[in-house]
All heavy atoms as an XYZ file, in Angstrom:
1048
protein
N     121.134    127.216    126.154
C     120.300    126.662    127.199
C     120.102    125.184    127.158
O     120.057    124.632    126.039
C     118.897    127.393    127.095
C     118.955    128.793    127.335
S     117.288    129.433    127.309
C     117.595    131.212    127.394
N     120.241    124.462    128.253
C     120.175    123.056    128.196
C     118.715    122.619    128.356
O     117.902    123.227    129.157
C     121.048    122.491    129.387
C     122.440    122.896    129.371
C     123.300    121.922    128.623
N     123.056    120.558    128.962
C     123.145    119.570    128.150
N     123.535    119.735    126.975
N     122.911    118.373    128.525
N     118.413    121.642    127.731
C     117.117    120.932    127.819
C     117.291    119.509    128.374
O     118.112    118.871    127.882
C     116.392    121.044    126.528
C     115.216    120.135    126.495
C     113.950    120.444    127.178
C     115.244    118.853    125.909
C     112.936    119.639    127.196
C     114.151    117.994    125.871
C     113.077    118.411    126.500
N     116.476    119.059    129.222
C     116.443    117.688    129.678
C     115.031    117.103    129.487
O     114.078    117.767    129.876
C     116.829    117.587    131.116
S     116.881    116.095    131.835
N     115.103    115.901    128.855
C     113.670    115.402    128.773
C     113.708    113.930    129.200
O     114.818    113.320    129.232
C     113.184    115.400    127.373
C     113.824    114.418    126.398
C     115.010    114.696    125.732
C     113.337    113.245    126.013
N     115.303    113.592    124.887
C     114.285    112.723    125.065
C     112.271    112.444    126.270
C     114.082    111.425    124.462
C     112.121    111.176    125.638
C     113.050    110.758    124.794
N     112.599    113.424    129.631
C     112.497    112.090    130.115
C     111.270    111.353    129.434
O     110.276    111.948    129.352
C     112.407    112.048    131.604
C     112.158    110.769    132.102
C     111.915    110.808    133.747
O     111.922    111.882    134.340
N     111.627    109.618    134.298
N     111.533    110.193    128.878
C     110.406    109.411    128.274
C     109.683    108.783    129.364
O     110.158    108.259    130.195
C     111.038    108.445    127.359
C     110.072    107.738    126.459
C     110.360    107.635    125.103
N     109.521    106.781    124.425
C     108.617    107.228    123.453
N     108.561    108.445    123.324
N     107.906    106.435    122.877
N     108.319    108.850    129.174
C     107.477    108.273    130.177
C     106.724    107.012    129.576
O     106.511    107.024    128.373
C     106.242    109.253    130.432
C     106.623    110.292    131.401
C     107.457    111.479    130.931
C     106.333    110.327    132.776
C     107.908    112.423    131.885
C     106.597    111.311    133.580
C     107.395    112.327    133.144
N     106.341    106.112    130.389
C     105.699    104.936    129.970
C     104.276    105.179    129.749
O     103.604    105.852    130.407
C     105.764    103.863    131.174
O     105.002    102.804    130.708
N     103.796    104.670    128.497
C     102.467    104.967    128.140
C     101.513    103.916    128.911
O     100.294    104.011    128.875
C     102.312    104.620    126.665
N     102.140    103.108    129.590
C     101.360    102.105    130.415
C     101.197    102.440    131.904
O     100.797    101.549    132.726
C     101.916    100.663    130.241
C     101.938    100.417    128.764
C     103.052    100.377    127.965
C     100.860    100.068    127.884
N     102.764    100.072    126.667
C     101.419     99.878    126.634
C      99.466     99.979    128.038
C     100.607     99.626    125.513
C      98.810     99.720    126.988
C      99.294     99.572    125.697
N     101.444    103.700    132.296
C     101.474    104.008    133.647
C     100.084    103.855    134.223
O      99.053    104.269    133.476
C     102.028    105.457    133.913
N      99.889    103.530    135.471
C      98.590    103.535    136.072
C      98.102    104.809    136.478
O      98.903    105.653    137.010
C      98.578    102.475    137.284
C      98.698    101.083    136.863
O      98.270    100.730    135.765
O      99.376    100.304    137.646
N      96.852    105.187    136.265
C      96.331    106.476    136.776
C      96.226    106.372    138.304
O      95.597    105.412    138.838
C      95.055    106.659    136.182
O      95.171    106.766    134.787
C      94.351    108.025    136.654
N      96.728    107.274    139.014
C      96.701    107.394    140.513
C      95.868    108.623    140.843
O      96.204    109.720    140.619
C      98.122    107.434    141.100
C      98.011    107.647    142.667
C      98.916    106.268    140.681
N      94.761    108.287    141.547
C      93.875    109.483    141.904
C      93.403    110.281    140.637
O      93.110    109.700    139.646
N      93.344    111.615    140.822
C      92.896    112.473    139.775
C      94.171    113.117    139.000
O      93.944    114.130    138.336
C      91.910    113.465    140.172
C      90.594    112.846    140.675
O      90.253    111.768    140.140
O      89.979    113.538    141.605
N      95.276    112.755    139.255
C      96.422    113.394    138.710
C      96.666    112.801    137.209
O      97.126    111.780    136.980
C      97.732    113.028    139.557
C      98.888    113.737    139.206
O      99.075    114.210    138.056
O      99.791    114.009    140.008
N      96.369    113.717    136.348
C      96.410    113.345    134.800
C      97.868    112.950    134.439
O      97.970    112.232    133.500
C      95.987    114.517    133.991
C      96.997    115.649    133.791
C      97.382    116.608    134.644
C      97.968    115.711    132.665
N      98.441    117.375    134.204
C      98.886    116.896    133.028
C      98.137    114.977    131.512
C      99.859    117.249    132.179
C      99.172    115.474    130.697
C      99.965    116.444    131.043
N      98.883    113.348    135.156
C     100.256    113.019    134.854
C     100.560    111.553    134.777
O     101.469    111.111    134.171
C     101.203    113.719    135.756
C     101.174    115.179    135.637
C     102.006    115.841    136.733
N     101.460    115.594    138.055
C     101.915    116.213    139.084
N     103.069    116.955    139.099
N     101.440    115.970    140.417
N      99.667    110.796    135.318
C      99.815    109.232    135.386
C      98.856    108.554    134.532
O      98.709    107.389    134.621
C      99.606    108.825    136.821
C     100.615    109.415    137.787
O     101.802    109.447    137.467
N     100.175    109.934    138.925
N      98.353    109.291    133.546
C      97.341    108.779    132.665
C      97.881    107.985    131.436
O      97.055    107.294    130.779
C      96.443    109.839    132.178
O      97.137    110.684    131.316
N      99.112    108.139    131.145
C      99.677    107.497    130.035
C      99.748    108.460    128.840
O     100.254    108.127    127.814
N      99.251    109.691    128.932
C      99.282    110.588    127.826
C     100.681    111.257    127.607
O     101.057    111.725    126.622
C      98.172    111.672    128.054
C      96.835    111.248    128.079
C      95.953    112.424    128.382
O      95.934    113.500    127.549
O      95.158    112.354    129.423
N     101.395    111.332    128.709
C     102.553    112.122    128.774
C     103.801    111.302    128.111
O     103.952    110.111    128.434
C     103.126    112.455    130.163
C     104.411    113.151    130.139
C     101.987    113.346    130.810
N     104.366    111.924    127.106
C     105.490    111.126    126.339
C     106.906    111.686    126.747
O     107.879    111.126    126.489
C     105.314    111.244    124.796
C     104.081    110.596    124.316
C     105.371    112.759    124.392
N     106.835    112.926    127.436
C     108.254    113.505    127.700
C     107.956    114.619    128.751
O     106.841    115.049    128.906
C     109.029    114.023    126.511
N     109.089    115.018    129.397
C     109.056    116.371    130.218
C     110.237    117.104    129.908
O     111.174    116.616    129.243
C     108.977    115.874    131.584
O     110.256    115.236    132.040
N     110.141    118.374    130.294
C     111.316    119.259    129.981
C     111.150    120.603    130.595
O     110.118    120.817    131.371
N     112.118    121.404    130.404
C     112.102    122.747    130.939
C     112.073    123.758    129.771
O     112.959    123.677    129.015
C     113.139    123.037    131.856
O     113.091    122.016    133.003
C     113.123    124.391    132.502
N     111.216    124.743    129.659
C     111.152    125.788    128.626
C     111.572    127.054    129.319
O     110.799    127.656    130.219
C     109.628    125.856    128.006
C     109.255    124.588    127.414
C     109.778    127.163    127.078
C     107.820    124.710    126.803
N     112.844    127.511    128.975
C     113.184    128.857    129.433
C     112.456    129.903    128.526
O     112.477    129.854    127.404
C     114.648    128.848    129.252
C     115.025    127.619    128.597
C     113.825    126.804    128.326
N     111.842    130.822    129.209
C     111.009    131.791    128.609
C     110.813    133.112    129.365
O     110.482    132.949    130.591
C     109.604    131.119    128.233
C     108.709    132.084    127.502
N     108.955    132.445    126.161
C     107.592    132.612    127.762
C     107.957    133.170    125.777
N     107.172    133.389    126.729
N     111.133    134.218    128.799
C     111.052    135.501    129.430
C     111.771    135.429    130.764
O     111.145    135.852    131.808
C     109.604    135.900    129.565
C     108.979    136.098    128.140
C     107.470    136.523    128.280
O     106.936    136.577    129.270
O     106.961    136.804    127.163
N     112.969    135.069    130.875
C     113.773    135.120    132.119
C     113.320    134.283    133.166
O     113.518    134.425    134.409
C     113.932    136.494    132.687
C     114.595    137.510    131.661
O     115.516    136.971    130.897
O     114.263    138.630    131.665
N     112.458    133.177    132.839
C     111.972    132.260    133.730
C     112.025    130.742    133.146
O     112.244    130.712    131.964
C     110.612    132.540    134.221
N     112.001    129.817    133.946
C     111.832    128.486    133.419
C     110.589    127.902    133.849
O     110.091    127.823    134.942
C     113.033    127.644    133.921
O     114.264    128.184    133.510
N     109.931    127.172    132.809
C     108.663    126.461    133.106
C     108.861    124.925    132.981
O     109.350    124.626    131.825
C     107.496    127.014    132.166
C     106.300    126.249    132.407
C     107.404    128.445    132.480
N     108.657    124.226    133.922
C     108.652    122.647    133.748
C     107.377    122.284    133.107
O     106.265    122.557    133.569
C     108.798    122.071    135.218
C     110.121    122.290    135.857
O     111.133    122.568    135.120
O     110.177    122.394    137.058
N     107.494    121.526    132.014
C     106.348    121.083    131.287
C     106.349    119.652    131.099
O     107.416    118.892    131.188
C     106.283    121.751    129.785
C     106.047    123.307    130.026
C     107.490    121.509    129.007
N     105.192    118.981    130.790
C     105.001    117.612    130.352
C     104.390    117.767    128.898
O     103.623    118.575    128.637
C     103.908    116.951    131.279
C     104.393    116.912    132.714
C     103.342    116.267    133.614
C     105.711    116.117    132.827
N     104.841    116.865    128.039
C     104.667    116.877    126.687
C     103.632    115.735    126.313
O     103.820    114.638    126.710
C     105.754    116.803    125.801
C     105.494    116.738    124.337
C     106.831    117.829    126.119
N     102.536    116.132    125.578
C     101.752    115.029    124.937
C     101.733    115.361    123.417
O     101.902    116.405    122.981
C     100.250    115.198    125.439
O      99.673    116.440    125.106
C     100.146    115.070    127.025
N     101.507    114.292    122.715
C     101.326    114.369    121.188
C     100.141    113.705    120.688
O      99.710    112.661    121.383
C     102.619    113.839    120.577
C     103.816    114.664    120.797
C     102.914    112.471    120.820
N      99.541    114.085    119.711
C      98.606    113.447    118.963
C      98.858    113.605    117.419
O      99.858    114.135    117.169
C      97.123    113.917    119.308
C      96.950    115.421    118.921
O      97.345    115.870    117.870
O      96.108    116.048    119.669
N      98.015    113.184    116.461
C      98.307    113.239    115.159
C      98.546    114.597    114.586
O      98.971    114.686    113.544
C      97.352    112.313    114.365
C      95.939    112.839    114.391
C      94.985    111.821    113.594
O      95.239    110.781    113.363
O      93.895    112.424    113.268
N      98.030    115.573    115.254
C      97.972    116.929    114.788
C      98.828    117.900    115.496
O      99.146    119.128    115.052
C      96.548    117.443    114.723
C      95.762    116.721    113.727
O      96.022    116.413    112.629
N      94.661    116.146    114.293
N      99.302    117.579    116.652
C     100.125    118.605    117.509
C     100.775    117.978    118.639
O     100.604    116.854    119.047
C      99.039    119.707    117.984
O      98.163    118.971    118.961
N     101.688    118.927    119.342
C     102.218    118.520    120.514
C     101.842    119.565    121.455
O     101.823    120.782    121.158
C     103.845    118.529    120.357
N     101.462    119.228    122.659
C     101.045    120.147    123.727
C     101.972    120.198    124.908
O     102.415    119.094    125.315
C      99.606    119.877    124.187
N     102.202    121.294    125.486
C     103.163    121.516    126.666
C     102.268    121.867    127.876
O     101.643    123.044    127.850
C     104.161    122.456    126.201
C     104.790    122.302    124.875
C     104.897    123.418    124.074
C     105.009    121.122    124.351
C     105.490    123.271    122.773
C     105.571    120.960    123.128
C     105.776    122.098    122.311
N     102.261    121.083    128.805
C     101.377    121.353    129.930
C     102.253    121.641    131.248
O     103.250    121.077    131.350
C     100.435    120.210    130.334
C      99.468    119.980    129.272
C      99.561    119.024    128.221
C      98.193    120.652    129.400
C      98.750    118.811    127.217
C      97.200    120.347    128.394
C      97.434    119.434    127.387
O      96.375    119.226    126.363
N     101.807    122.607    132.043
C     102.332    122.853    133.387
C     102.495    121.422    134.056
O     101.668    120.669    134.018
C     101.648    123.661    134.208
C     101.576    125.183    133.661
C     100.628    125.649    132.847
C     102.391    126.208    134.098
N     100.908    127.006    132.554
C     102.029    127.354    133.367
C     103.526    126.323    134.850
C     102.542    128.605    133.341
C     104.193    127.656    134.959
C     103.661    128.677    134.155
N     103.584    121.173    134.800
C     103.841    119.947    135.472
C     103.066    120.129    136.719
O     103.673    120.309    137.873
C     105.284    119.689    135.726
C     105.561    118.335    136.309
O     104.671    117.687    136.527
O     106.747    118.057    136.400
N     101.837    120.015    136.843
C     100.884    120.052    137.853
C      99.881    118.982    137.803
O      99.588    118.419    136.779
C     100.171    121.466    137.913
C     101.163    122.544    137.845
C     101.762    122.826    139.353
O     101.317    122.355    140.229
O     102.785    123.455    139.346
N      99.291    118.561    139.102
C      98.217    117.518    138.985
C      97.010    117.881    138.006
O      96.397    117.013    137.414
C      97.807    117.476    140.432
C      98.926    118.013    141.208
C      99.465    118.995    140.258
N      96.701    119.171    137.901
C      95.571    119.561    136.982
C      96.286    119.732    135.582
O      97.311    120.330    135.455
C      94.997    120.817    137.406
C      94.234    120.654    138.771
C      93.519    121.954    139.101
O      93.119    122.758    138.243
O      93.485    122.141    140.340
N      95.559    119.374    134.550
C      96.032    119.491    133.140
C      95.775    120.899    132.673
O      94.790    121.255    132.061
C      95.354    118.504    132.315
C      96.092    118.381    130.977
C      95.551    117.263    130.104
O      94.598    116.567    130.487
N      96.228    116.933    128.951
N      96.877    121.823    132.778
C      96.708    123.098    132.376
C      97.673    123.391    131.244
O      98.978    123.222    131.441
C      96.946    124.129    133.552
C      96.028    123.808    134.669
C      96.907    125.581    133.147
C      96.372    124.392    136.011
N      97.221    123.863    130.097
C      98.080    124.036    128.849
C      99.024    125.273    129.149
O      98.496    126.309    129.455
C      97.244    124.222    127.735
C      97.924    124.404    126.390
C      98.578    123.107    126.106
C      96.887    124.774    125.245
N     100.269    125.067    128.785
C     101.268    126.115    128.656
C     101.284    126.756    127.263
O     101.318    127.930    127.084
C     102.609    125.721    129.274
C     103.596    126.811    129.292
C     103.572    127.875    130.063
C     104.648    126.697    128.256
C     104.627    128.910    129.945
C     105.630    127.710    128.178
C     105.587    128.772    128.986
N     101.550    125.805    126.358
C     101.747    126.126    124.921
C     101.581    124.913    124.146
O     101.550    123.786    124.620
C     102.991    126.890    124.724
C     102.997    128.053    123.680
O     102.140    127.861    122.758
O     103.766    128.999    123.796
N     101.646    125.126    122.819
C     101.601    123.940    121.922
C     102.109    124.324    120.574
O     102.381    125.483    120.261
C     100.163    123.515    121.801
O      99.412    124.533    121.151
N     102.331    123.303    119.628
C     102.745    123.552    118.135
C     101.879    122.631    117.430
O     101.412    121.451    117.884
C     104.203    123.258    117.955
C     105.132    124.135    118.687
C     104.554    121.782    118.480
N     101.493    123.072    116.292
C     100.688    122.315    115.391
C     101.564    121.707    114.259
O     102.493    122.359    113.778
C      99.595    123.202    114.752
O      98.622    123.722    115.657
N     101.280    120.475    113.939
C     102.135    119.797    112.926
C     101.642    120.391    111.519
O     100.593    120.586    111.351
C     101.924    118.280    112.926
C     102.317    117.638    114.328
C     101.821    116.485    114.551
C     103.267    118.296    115.114
C     102.202    115.860    115.825
C     103.671    117.600    116.296
C     103.101    116.507    116.602
N     102.532    120.334    110.645
C     102.224    120.838    109.243
C     101.396    119.756    108.473
O     100.914    120.098    107.331
C     103.607    121.116    108.668
C     104.574    120.155    109.325
C     104.046    120.089    110.699
N     101.417    118.512    109.005
C     100.669    117.472    108.368
C     100.222    116.543    109.408
O     100.770    116.623    110.588
C     101.634    116.722    107.308
C     102.583    115.777    107.874
S     104.014    116.712    108.713
C     105.227    115.547    108.453
N      99.315    115.550    109.075
C      98.898    114.632    110.029
C      99.942    113.592    110.261
O     100.521    113.086    109.376
C      97.497    113.935    109.595
O      96.608    114.932    109.572
C      97.086    112.921    110.615
N     100.226    113.209    111.540
C     101.156    112.147    111.849
C     100.468    111.034    112.428
O     100.226    110.961    113.725
C     102.327    112.660    112.636
C     103.129    113.799    111.938
C     103.312    111.538    112.904
C     104.235    114.391    112.785
N     100.058    110.000    111.687
C      99.248    108.797    112.223
C     100.129    108.130    113.320
O     101.356    108.117    113.114
C      99.004    107.919    111.120
C      99.084    108.851    109.911
C     100.117    109.861    110.245
N      99.425    107.773    114.403
C     100.158    107.105    115.525
C     101.437    107.833    116.059
O     102.421    107.382    116.433
C     100.679    105.645    115.088
C      99.599    104.768    114.621
O      98.550    104.827    115.271
O      99.681    104.130    113.553
N     101.177    109.146    116.154
C     102.269    110.054    116.566
C     102.844    109.713    118.006
O     104.102    109.720    118.200
C     101.820    111.515    116.594
N     101.924    109.323    118.929
C     102.407    108.906    120.176
C     103.331    107.717    120.255
O     104.349    107.637    120.912
C     101.226    108.732    121.188
C     101.675    108.600    122.648
C     100.462    108.464    123.568
O      99.419    108.232    123.203
N     100.780    108.719    124.831
N     102.978    106.747    119.451
C     103.737    105.532    119.292
C     105.073    105.839    118.649
O     106.136    105.179    119.017
C     103.096    104.539    118.392
C     103.770    103.242    118.145
C     102.924    102.206    117.347
O     101.806    102.450    117.141
O     103.574    101.298    116.775
N     105.224    106.699    117.672
C     106.408    106.941    116.920
C     107.241    108.177    117.498
O     108.345    108.388    117.037
C     106.170    107.156    115.354
C     105.502    105.948    114.775
C     104.369    105.973    114.031
C     106.137    104.654    115.038
C     103.733    104.881    113.518
C     105.429    103.459    114.512
C     104.364    103.638    113.729
O     103.703    102.551    113.155
N     106.819    108.840    118.530
C     107.385    109.848    119.182
C     108.854    109.443    119.623
O     108.963    108.431    120.175
C     106.721    110.475    120.395
C     107.437    111.484    121.097
C     107.555    112.634    120.809
C     108.052    111.052    122.212
C     108.262    113.704    121.485
C     108.875    111.913    123.028
C     108.965    113.109    122.695
N     109.824    110.258    119.251
C     111.188    109.948    119.663
C     111.788    110.924    120.702
O     112.433    110.415    121.645
C     112.107    109.735    118.446
C     113.381    109.338    118.704
O     113.738    108.240    119.161
N     114.428    110.234    118.362
N     111.771    112.171    120.391
C     112.545    113.064    121.051
C     111.847    114.476    120.934
O     111.289    114.730    120.021
C     113.985    113.203    120.474
C     114.829    113.880    121.302
O     114.629    114.164    122.552
O     115.938    114.276    120.663
N     112.152    115.346    122.002
C     111.773    116.684    121.917
C     112.812    117.590    122.616
O     113.530    117.020    123.506
C     110.381    116.961    122.558
C     109.924    118.492    122.238
C     110.467    116.701    124.013
C     108.479    118.722    122.514
N     113.125    118.660    122.092
C     114.012    119.575    122.591
C     113.445    121.097    122.618
O     112.778    121.421    121.753
C     115.290    119.626    121.801
O     116.169    120.704    122.119
N     113.809    121.768    123.701
C     113.399    123.153    123.798
C     114.569    124.123    123.774
O     114.616    125.184    124.415
C     112.652    123.401    125.161
C     111.382    122.653    125.224
C     111.122    121.524    125.947
C     110.295    123.091    124.402
C     109.909    120.810    125.905
C     109.052    122.385    124.351
C     108.872    121.186    125.166
N     115.719    123.658    123.179
C     116.862    124.426    123.036
C     116.744    125.720    122.236
O     115.781    125.671    121.411
C     118.069    123.511    122.463
C     118.568    122.592    123.269
O     118.394    122.537    124.568
O     119.185    121.538    122.815
N     117.433    126.691    122.513
C     117.490    127.872    121.679
C     118.350    127.725    120.397
O     119.369    127.734    120.279
C     118.180    129.030    122.461
C     118.199    130.350    121.779
O     117.632    130.464    120.572
O     118.793    131.250    122.272
N     117.484    127.347    119.337
C     118.262    126.969    118.028
C     118.719    128.140    117.316
O     119.751    128.111    116.784
C     117.132    126.248    117.197
C     116.724    124.887    117.807
C     117.675    125.931    115.743
C     115.568    124.220    117.053
N     117.943    129.280    117.342
C     118.406    130.477    116.518
C     119.221    131.581    117.374
O     119.585    132.575    116.853
C     117.258    131.140    115.898
C     116.211    131.813    116.903
O     116.383    131.487    118.124
O     115.217    132.419    116.379
N     119.615    131.252    118.610
C     120.432    132.163    119.304
C     119.795    133.466    119.844
O     120.452    134.441    120.250
N     118.376    133.513    119.903
C     117.765    134.743    120.260
C     117.542    134.784    121.867
O     116.937    135.761    122.318
C     116.495    135.034    119.536
C     115.388    133.985    119.915
O     115.663    132.984    120.636
O     114.289    134.131    119.425
N     117.890    133.757    122.444
C     117.667    133.698    123.972
C     116.335    133.080    124.414
O     116.005    133.031    125.480
N     115.543    132.730    123.440
C     114.247    132.200    123.686
C     114.210    130.653    123.400
O     114.930    130.218    122.382
C     113.052    132.806    123.065
C     112.821    134.219    123.515
C     112.127    134.196    124.810
O     111.569    133.203    125.252
O     112.237    135.296    125.571
N     113.396    129.809    123.957
C     113.273    128.470    123.687
C     112.635    128.147    122.401
O     111.510    128.811    122.000
C     112.498    127.781    124.896
O     112.349    126.497    124.636
N     113.207    127.269    121.550
C     112.507    126.910    120.342
C     112.123    125.428    120.512
O     112.394    124.876    121.543
C     113.451    127.065    119.088
C     114.013    128.447    119.033
O     113.101    129.345    118.894
O     115.255    128.643    118.971
N     111.523    124.742    119.419
C     111.005    123.393    119.690
C     111.496    122.620    118.467
O     111.426    122.979    117.303
C     109.453    123.338    119.685
C     108.979    121.838    119.719
C     108.945    124.170    120.862
N     112.199    121.500    118.837
C     112.533    120.493    117.954
C     111.895    119.205    118.269
O     112.081    118.744    119.408
C     114.091    120.330    117.749
O     114.398    119.293    117.018
N     111.118    118.520    117.408
C     110.476    117.355    117.694
C     110.689    116.203    116.686
O     110.680    116.623    115.505
C     108.911    117.684    117.731
C     107.901    116.642    118.100
C     108.019    116.452    119.643
C     106.517    117.288    117.835
N     110.951    115.016    117.057
C     111.184    113.971    116.080
C     110.417    112.756    116.285
O     110.035    112.445    117.457
C     112.794    113.643    116.208
O     113.089    112.945    117.335
N     110.229    111.980    115.389
C     109.434    110.710    115.261
C     110.341    109.750    114.412
O     110.941    110.211    113.443
C     108.071    110.825    114.492
C     107.253    111.903    115.187
C     107.215    113.262    114.757
C     106.348    111.509    116.187
C     106.374    114.252    115.368
C     105.587    112.549    116.788
C     105.536    113.673    116.334
N     110.408    108.540    114.868
C     111.125    107.482    114.184
C     110.101    106.285    113.919
O     109.422    105.919    114.824
C     112.291    107.008    114.976
C     112.947    105.823    114.149
C     113.321    108.054    115.190
N     110.169    105.855    112.649
C     109.143    104.934    112.231
C     109.754    103.508    112.144
O     111.019    103.337    112.094
C     108.538    105.320    110.880
C     108.029    106.765    110.912
C     108.695    107.775    110.343
C     106.881    107.053    111.483
C     108.249    109.085    110.492
C     106.334    108.358    111.640
C     107.087    109.268    111.136
O     106.712    110.630    111.117
N     108.962    102.403    112.134
C     109.584    101.142    112.077
C     110.446    100.823    110.900
O     111.424    100.077    111.006
C     108.332    100.226    111.999
C     107.262    100.959    112.563
C     107.603    102.390    112.266
N     110.350    101.654    109.812
C     111.197    101.498    108.619
C     112.514    102.004    108.936
O     113.491    101.816    108.017
C     110.556    102.156    107.489
O     110.527    103.574    107.684
N     112.569    102.822    110.050
C     113.995    103.482    110.227
C     113.881    104.909    109.786
O     114.895    105.617    110.108
N     112.980    105.327    108.904
C     112.804    106.660    108.447
C     112.445    107.553    109.699
O     111.912    107.046    110.665
C     111.744    106.790    107.482
C     112.038    106.250    106.159
O     113.306    106.108    105.757
O     111.156    105.779    105.344
N     112.780    108.771    109.637
C     112.428    109.787    110.722
C     111.973    111.011    110.233
O     112.271    111.442    109.065
C     113.588    110.026    111.618
O     114.653    110.547    110.893
N     111.127    111.713    111.044
C     110.685    113.056    110.690
C     111.042    113.886    111.852
O     110.911    113.646    112.952
C     109.181    113.039    110.545
O     108.719    112.252    109.452
C     108.605    114.505    110.436
N     111.700    115.109    111.520
C     112.182    116.052    112.543
C     111.432    117.383    112.151
O     111.692    117.930    111.048
C     113.791    116.183    112.464
O     114.368    115.032    112.962
N     110.784    117.906    113.158
C     110.085    119.152    112.928
C     110.634    120.228    113.762
O     110.868    120.104    114.997
C     108.596    118.982    113.163
C     107.917    117.804    112.479
C     106.491    117.621    112.992
C     108.024    118.140    110.932
N     110.718    121.613    113.265
C     111.360    122.626    113.992
C     110.393    123.802    113.948
O     109.890    124.221    112.993
C     112.647    123.101    113.316
C     113.699    121.935    113.122
C     113.365    124.226    113.993
C     114.377    121.606    114.349
N     110.217    124.447    115.162
C     109.548    125.699    115.402
C     110.560    126.736    116.071
O     111.126    126.334    117.023
C     108.361    125.462    116.269
C     107.165    124.636    115.580
C     106.162    125.106    114.946
C     107.055    123.192    115.527
N     105.281    124.020    114.500
C     105.905    122.972    114.936
C     107.866    122.144    116.066
C     105.554    121.551    114.723
C     107.452    120.931    115.987
C     106.336    120.507    115.275
N     110.452    127.985    115.565
C     111.270    128.966    116.132
C     110.282    129.937    116.793
O     109.279    130.292    116.339
C     112.128    129.679    115.118
C     113.005    128.676    114.340
C     112.872    130.960    115.612
C     114.137    128.111    115.289
N     110.720    130.327    117.973
C     109.963    131.399    118.797
C     109.974    132.704    118.191
O     110.930    133.216    117.817
C     110.471    131.508    120.216
C     109.693    132.458    121.102
C     110.071    133.776    121.368
C     108.434    132.282    121.632
N     109.168    134.400    121.988
C     108.078    133.524    122.285
C     107.512    131.254    121.657
C     106.894    133.693    122.900
C     106.334    131.468    122.277
C     106.034    132.745    122.983
N     108.762    133.274    118.071
C     108.533    134.678    117.543
C     107.698    135.326    118.622
O     106.591    134.818    118.966
C     107.823    134.628    116.293
C     107.581    136.023    115.682
O     106.562    136.613    116.093
O     108.526    136.546    114.977
N     107.999    136.501    119.128
C     107.216    137.104    120.149
C     105.852    137.564    119.860
O     104.931    137.534    120.692
C     108.146    138.285    120.630
C     109.130    138.578    119.514
C     109.242    137.317    118.886
N     105.567    137.665    118.482
C     104.325    138.066    118.124
C     103.462    136.909    117.699
O     102.163    136.847    117.930
C     104.372    139.094    116.966
C     104.959    140.345    117.409
C     104.999    141.393    116.216
O     104.372    141.137    115.284
O     105.718    142.383    116.440
N     104.058    135.938    117.070
C     103.293    134.707    116.486
C     103.490    133.468    117.315
O     102.901    132.469    116.934
C     103.683    134.439    115.060
C     103.434    135.702    114.106
C     103.743    135.323    112.654
O     103.424    134.264    112.153
O     104.454    136.184    112.105
N     104.308    133.519    118.330
C     104.676    132.368    119.136
C     105.607    131.429    118.372
O     106.508    131.888    117.788
C     103.443    131.753    119.731
C     102.551    132.780    120.463
C     101.472    132.197    121.363
N     101.931    131.547    122.567
C     102.417    131.975    123.686
N     102.605    133.246    123.782
N     102.745    131.179    124.644
N     105.231    130.150    118.397
C     106.105    129.236    117.682
C     105.708    129.075    116.250
O     104.640    128.815    115.848
C     106.014    127.799    118.334
C     106.568    127.699    119.779
C     105.919    127.530    120.858
C     108.075    127.738    119.859
C     106.448    127.575    122.141
C     108.610    127.670    121.147
C     107.854    127.588    122.305
O     108.410    127.527    123.535
N     106.688    129.309    115.373
C     106.530    129.421    113.975
C     107.267    128.246    113.327
O     108.392    128.100    113.497
C     107.029    130.691    113.376
C     106.846    130.774    111.819
C     106.291    131.928    114.063
N     106.446    127.406    112.567
C     107.072    126.254    111.966
C     107.937    126.588    110.909
O     107.785    127.601    110.114
C     105.882    125.312    111.316
C     106.482    124.162    110.665
C     107.031    123.068    111.426
C     106.313    124.073    109.247
C     107.443    122.040    110.744
C     106.841    122.963    108.601
C     107.524    121.899    109.372
N     109.165    125.871    110.811
C     110.251    126.214    109.928
C     110.380    125.014    108.931
O     111.076    124.065    109.196
C     111.554    126.375    110.712
C     111.485    127.475    111.742
C     111.333    128.873    111.119
O     111.997    129.263    110.043
N     110.347    129.570    111.534
N     109.696    125.072    107.896
C     109.799    123.992    106.887
C     111.197    123.765    106.328
O     111.653    122.560    106.127
C     108.757    124.191    105.736
C     108.727    123.019    104.745
C     107.642    123.314    103.724
O     106.879    124.321    103.768
O     107.472    122.444    102.837
N     111.959    124.804    106.107
C     113.167    124.612    105.568
C     114.223    123.969    106.461
O     115.308    123.355    106.017
C     113.767    125.973    105.059
C     113.061    126.476    103.864
O     112.281    125.781    103.197
O     113.242    127.746    103.558
N     113.944    124.030    107.635
C     114.782    123.489    108.815
C     114.308    122.050    109.093
O     115.105    121.415    109.928
C     114.878    124.327    110.018
C     115.477    125.648    109.813
C     115.926    126.273    108.625
C     115.835    126.645    110.805
N     116.342    127.430    108.899
C     116.379    127.700    110.157
C     115.656    126.541    112.234
C     116.849    128.868    110.959
C     116.071    127.683    112.925
C     116.698    128.790    112.182
N     113.202    121.634    108.720
C     112.660    120.392    109.062
C     112.969    119.293    108.155
O     113.189    119.663    106.931
C     111.066    120.413    109.246
O     110.745    121.464    110.286
N     112.906    118.006    108.645
C     113.268    116.823    107.678
C     112.035    115.957    107.777
O     111.590    115.473    108.926
C     114.505    116.133    108.099
C     114.780    114.879    107.249
C     115.644    117.113    108.139
N     111.608    115.561    106.552
C     110.493    114.739    106.520
C     110.674    113.293    106.107
O     111.617    113.088    105.142
C     109.462    115.353    105.594
C     108.911    116.643    106.003
C     109.626    117.802    105.442
C     107.826    116.797    106.892
C     109.119    119.009    105.887
C     107.343    117.989    107.308
C     108.118    119.246    106.791
N     110.196    112.266    106.654
C     110.343    110.930    106.246
C     110.013    110.795    104.791
O     109.041    111.467    104.323
C     109.582    109.913    107.190
N     110.594    109.803    104.200
C     110.338    109.570    102.699
C     108.860    109.140    102.408
O     108.378    109.687    101.360
C     111.255    108.523    102.218
N     108.317    108.590    103.297
C     106.830    108.077    103.133
C     105.900    108.899    103.884
O     104.777    108.368    104.186
C     106.707    106.581    103.483
C     107.662    105.744    102.580
O     107.688    106.024    101.308
N     108.144    104.671    103.065
N     106.286    110.081    104.370
C     105.248    110.879    105.028
C     104.189    111.683    104.353
O     104.454    111.813    103.099
C     105.900    111.854    106.066
O     106.668    112.783    105.220
């Protein structure tokens, strides 16, 4: 499954009451799930990444929790993918951060129908100073 993301400017002006223009959104994408596709907007903070419906009202679709705190996560956010990593036909999550030193952290979650997104420590790569 293909995933497309677009990086958003953190300096966008808020227009009306549409939260999508608030500067919180770092990326967008499509999550294929249960024979449907959901367009989402992605926000990150030091503890998690959240996936919201691409609507004027901020409605949570799903999220992942980081295994550790990532200070300044929004600033160092680099990329997100909802590709099917394990070949089960469901969207997984791959999220990366790149730091000024050039080090990077890549975090992977695999979809589980009972537990939702399950963090995969063995598949993830942590920056030397994380």
